[in-house]
C-alpha positions, 0 to 999 in steps of 0.5 A, spaced: 856 800 906 858 805 912 859 811 908 853 815 906 857 818 900 858 811 897 853 812 891 856 819 890 863 817 890 862 811 885 858 815 880 864 820 880 869 814 879 864 811 874 864 817 870 871 817 869 873 810 867 873 808 860 869 802 858 870 796 858 873 797 865 867 796 871 866 798 878 865 793 883 864 792 890 865 786 895 861 786 901 858 782 906 852 786 906 850 786 913 849 794 913 846 794 906 839 798 907 834 799 902 836 807 901 843 805 900 841 799 895 837 804 891 843 809 891 848 804 889 843 802 883 843 809 881 850 810 881 853 806 875 855 801 879 856 795 875 857 789 880 855 788 887 858 781 890 855 779 897 859 774 901 855 770 906 861 766 908 864 772 912 857 773 916 
């Protein structure tokens, strides 16, 4: 979540992979901002897993 280019990088990866593969991120979400969340939604990310155990 620290990389401001993450949504752009995910979009590039998502455009190159063939379905049924998917793009997934696992994070504790502590640095997830509204702007980053919207960017991830628009990027083609298929799954975002937030782990509260690591907080």
